[in-house]
SETORTI-202242 format. One line per field, with one value per residue (C-alpha): residue number from 1; residue in three letters; x, y, z. Coordinates in nm, 3 decimals, always signed. Layout:
<rs>
seq	(NUM_...)
type	(Ala_...)
X	(X_...)
Y	(Y_...)
Z	(Z_...)
</rs>
This chain:
<rs>
seq	(1_2_3_4_5_6_7_8_9_10_11_12_13_14_15_16_17_18_19_20_21_22_23_24_25_26_27_28_29_30_31_32_33_34_35_36_37_38_39_40_41_42_43_44_45_46_47_48_49_50_51_52_53_54_55_56_57_58_59_60_61_62_63_64_65_66_67_68_69_70_71_72_73_74_75_76_77_78_79_80_81_82_83_84_85_86_87_88_89_90_91_92_93_94_95_96_97_98_99_100_101_102_103_104_105_106_107_108_109_110_111_112_113_114_115_116_117_118_119_120_121_122_123_124_125_126_127_128_129_130)
type	(Met_Arg_Asn_Ile_Ala_Glu_Phe_Ala_Leu_Ile_Gly_Arg_Ile_Gly_Ser_Ile_Lys_Gln_Val_Gly_Ser_Thr_Met_Arg_Val_Thr_Ile_Ala_Ser_Asn_Tyr_Ser_Arg_Lys_Asn_Lys_Thr_Gly_Glu_Trp_Val_Asp_Asp_Ala_His_Trp_Asn_Glu_Ile_Thr_Ile_Phe_Asp_Asp_Gly_Thr_Lys_Thr_Tyr_Ile_Asp_Lys_Tyr_Leu_Asp_Lys_Gly_Asp_Leu_Val_His_Ala_Arg_Gly_Arg_Ile_Arg_Gln_Ala_Ser_Tyr_Glu_Lys_Asp_Gly_Glu_Gln_Val_Tyr_Thr_Val_Asn_Leu_Val_Cys_Thr_Gln_Phe_Ala_Cys_Leu_Ala_Arg_Ala_Asp_Gly_Lys_Gln_Thr_Ala_Ala_Gln_Glu_Arg_Pro_Ala_Gly_Ala_Ala_Ala_Asn_Ala_Asp_Arg_Glu_Gly_Asp_Ile_Pro_Phe)
X	(+0.541_+0.313_+0.419_+0.357_+0.394_+0.357_+0.466_+0.540_+0.575_+0.639_+0.610_+0.417_+0.060_+0.109_-0.260_-0.594_-0.855_-1.170_-1.175_-1.508_-1.545_-1.184_-0.939_-0.610_-0.331_+0.001_+0.291_+0.631_+0.916_+1.259_+1.588_+1.928_+2.177_+2.513_+2.498_+2.775_+2.967_+2.946_+2.680_+2.378_+2.055_+1.687_+1.547_+1.174_+1.004_+0.619_+0.401_+0.028_-0.157_-0.531_-0.780_-1.089_-1.200_-1.492_-1.362_-1.015_-1.136_-1.366_-1.082_-0.838_-1.119_-1.214_-0.890_-0.586_-0.438_-0.161_+0.197_+0.081_+0.334_+0.177_+0.249_+0.065_+0.121_-0.061_-0.029_+0.128_-0.067_+0.003_-0.264_-0.263_-0.481_-0.495_-0.427_-0.425_-0.346_-0.050_-0.072_+0.005_+0.118_+0.069_+0.154_-0.112_-0.026_-0.349_-0.362_-0.470_-0.338_-0.308_-0.204_-0.111_+0.225_+0.241_+0.012_+0.175_-0.037_+0.096_-0.220_-0.211_-0.307_-0.586_-0.308_-0.147_-0.444_-0.505_-0.312_+0.006_-0.074_-0.440_-0.447_-0.223_-0.456_-0.767_-0.609_-0.563_-0.919_-1.168_-1.126_-0.820_-0.900_-0.836)
Y	(+0.192_+0.074_-0.256_-0.233_-0.474_-0.245_-0.234_+0.033_-0.043_+0.160_-0.015_-0.091_-0.264_-0.611_-0.733_-0.618_-0.888_-0.908_-1.191_-1.220_-0.875_-0.805_-0.657_-0.797_-0.606_-0.732_-0.474_-0.518_-0.335_-0.335_-0.385_-0.347_-0.604_-0.717_-1.027_-1.285_-1.092_-0.776_-0.596_-0.432_-0.578_-0.508_-0.770_-0.757_-0.845_-0.930_-0.856_-0.902_-0.664_-0.710_-0.421_-0.444_-0.058_+0.001_+0.375_+0.248_-0.039_+0.171_+0.425_+0.141_-0.020_+0.329_+0.489_+0.266_-0.002_-0.241_-0.048_+0.245_+0.355_+0.331_+0.370_+0.124_+0.112_-0.118_-0.392_-0.734_-1.013_-1.369_-1.624_-2.025_-2.305_-2.658_-2.819_-3.187_-3.246_-3.001_-2.658_-2.367_-2.021_-1.711_-1.349_-1.093_-0.746_-0.551_-0.217_+0.089_+0.374_+0.362_+0.652_+0.666_+0.829_+0.804_+0.647_+0.417_+0.574_+0.925_+1.060_+1.282_+1.148_+1.326_+1.505_+1.622_+1.755_+2.007_+2.352_+2.409_+2.606_+2.520_+2.351_+2.635_+2.918_+2.729_+2.724_+3.084_+3.173_+3.191_+3.254_+3.180_+2.838_+2.975)
Z	(+2.626_+2.361_+2.176_+1.792_+1.499_+1.197_+0.829_+0.554_+0.190_-0.094_-0.441_-0.750_-0.753_-0.920_-0.901_-0.720_-0.618_-0.408_-0.183_+0.008_+0.182_+0.174_-0.097_-0.170_-0.341_-0.420_-0.407_-0.560_-0.391_-0.561_-0.380_-0.549_-0.493_-0.663_-0.861_-0.886_-1.160_-0.938_-1.148_-0.971_-1.049_-0.913_-0.705_-0.673_-0.322_-0.342_-0.043_-0.031_+0.176_+0.324_+0.310_+0.534_+0.492_+0.248_+0.141_+0.073_-0.119_-0.311_-0.394_-0.524_-0.732_-0.899_-0.933_-0.927_-1.141_-1.204_-1.207_-0.994_-0.733_-0.385_-0.017_+0.234_+0.611_+0.870_+1.118_+1.092_+1.221_+1.229_+1.184_+1.185_+1.055_+1.004_+0.670_+0.613_+0.979_+0.989_+1.152_+0.878_+0.989_+0.798_+0.824_+0.716_+0.645_+0.724_+0.566_+0.763_+0.548_+0.175_-0.077_-0.447_-0.515_-0.908_-1.155_-1.428_-1.697_-1.627_-1.498_-1.182_-0.845_-0.655_-0.447_-0.760_-0.940_-0.641_-0.721_-0.530_-0.213_-0.228_+0.107_+0.259_+0.146_+0.263_+0.622_+0.589_+0.511_+0.768_+1.154_+1.356_+1.525_+1.881)
</rs>
């Protein structure tokens, strides 16, 4: 059996920044919890993902912005470095899959722009694949 360390996030983009040859995207995911008075409140959890893939970086830079609802998946990597004589450990979320679920500005995503059934009709056209 294969060992895995993976993550999956659904949330809204908080920031997008270029750091060297990588892109870093912060994503806020909300969790509901009861406060001390028993009321339900949303608690935002922020995560920063790192993107190396040039195609994904171009897509995000060109089409996405703060507030867009996204889905990200990838690998969890631990790293360490030395700072002021102390060993510092970090956890990196390396994104391998990324998709926009809804735009904050109400515009349609690329998947929503395609007419319903367009993909199904494309599969029915042409020769049978066997």
